[in-house]
C-alpha positions in Angstrom: 26.3 -13.4 -3.7 23.2 -14.2 -5.8 23.3 -16.7 -8.6 21.2 -14.4 -10.7 23.4 -12.5 -13.1 20.7 -9.8 -13.5 19.8 -8.5 -10.1 16.6 -6.5 -9.7 17.8 -2.9 -10.1 15.3 -1.9 -7.4 17.5 -3.7 -4.9 20.4 -1.5 -6.0 18.5 1.7 -5.3 20.0 3.5 -2.3 17.8 3.3 0.8 17.6 7.1 1.1 16.3 7.4 -2.5 13.8 4.6 -1.9 12.7 6.2 1.4 12.2 9.6 -0.3 10.1 8.0 -3.0 8.0 6.0 -0.5 7.3 9.2 1.5 6.3 11.0 -1.7 3.9 8.2 -2.5 2.3 8.3 0.9 2.0 12.1 0.9 0.4 11.8 -2.6 -2.2 9.3 -1.3 -2.9 11.6 1.7 -3.6 14.4 -0.7 -5.7 12.2 -3.1 -8.6 11.3 -0.8 -10.7 10.8 -3.9 -8.7 7.7 -4.7 -10.6 5.3 -2.6 -8.8 2.2 -1.1 -11.3 -0.1 -2.7 -10.5 1.4 -6.1 -6.8 1.1 -5.5 -7.3 -2.5 -4.5 -9.4 -3.1 -7.7 -6.8 -1.6 -9.9 -3.4 -2.3 -8.3 -4.1 -5.0 -5.7 -2.9 -2.8 -2.8 -4.1 0.3 -0.9 -3.2 2.5 2.0 -3.9 -0.2 4.5 -1.5 -2.5 2.6 1.2 0.1 2.9 0.6 0.2 6.7 0.9 -3.6 6.8 4.1 -3.5 4.8 5.7 -1.0 7.1 4.9 -3.2 10.0 6.4 -6.2 8.1 9.5 -4.1 7.5 9.9 -3.4 11.3 7.7 -0.5 12.2 7.4 -0.8 16.0 3.8 0.4 16.3 0.7 -1.6 16.2 -1.7 -1.8 13.2 -3.6 1.3 14.3 -0.4 3.3 14.6 0.8 2.1 11.2 -2.5 3.1 9.5 -2.5 6.5 11.2 1.1 7.1 9.9 0.0 6.2 6.4 -3.4 8.0 6.4 -2.0 11.0 8.3 -4.8 10.7 10.8 -6.5 8.0 12.9 -8.2 5.4 10.7 -11.6 6.0 12.0 -11.3 9.7 11.3 -10.1 9.0 7.8 -13.0 6.6 7.2 -15.6 9.0 8.5 -14.3 11.9 6.4 -13.1 10.2 3.2 -14.3 6.7 2.7 -17.4 6.0 0.7 -19.4 2.8 0.7 -18.1 0.2 -1.7 -20.3 -1.0 -4.6 -20.6 -4.6 -5.5 -18.7 -3.9 -8.7 -15.8 -2.4 -6.8 -15.8 -5.5 -4.4 -15.8 -7.9 -7.4 -13.0 -5.9 -9.1 -11.0 -6.0 -5.9 -11.4 -9.8 -5.6 -10.2 -10.3 -9.2 -7.3 -8.0 -8.6 -6.2 -9.7 -5.4 -6.2 -13.0 -7.2 -3.5 -11.6 -9.4 -1.4 -10.9 -6.4 -1.4 -14.6 -5.6 -0.1 -15.5 -9.1 3.0 -13.4 -8.4 4.1 -15.2 -5.3 7.6 -13.8 -5.6 6.6 -10.4 -4.1 8.6 -9.8 -1.0 
């Protein structure tokens, strides 16, 4: 039992509910091709590729390409060819600033 008298309520969420919410998030991102990965990284410090990495970290048995295909809904190269636009220097700078904030919160699992 944890010494923390105030557990993170997220940890108390039933796995089925969490899984349904995750699937909805992924399907939403599949629908919103206009939300570029670089923009997601600049704003929130994560993107579709991060989700693919996280499912691998959680035990997904496939390799990186299979994980990205699962999240993107198509092979990564196809997604890039059809939906990814070149990043601007401003987007790259914003992403770097945003990623620095991820390191500040090292408690992320």
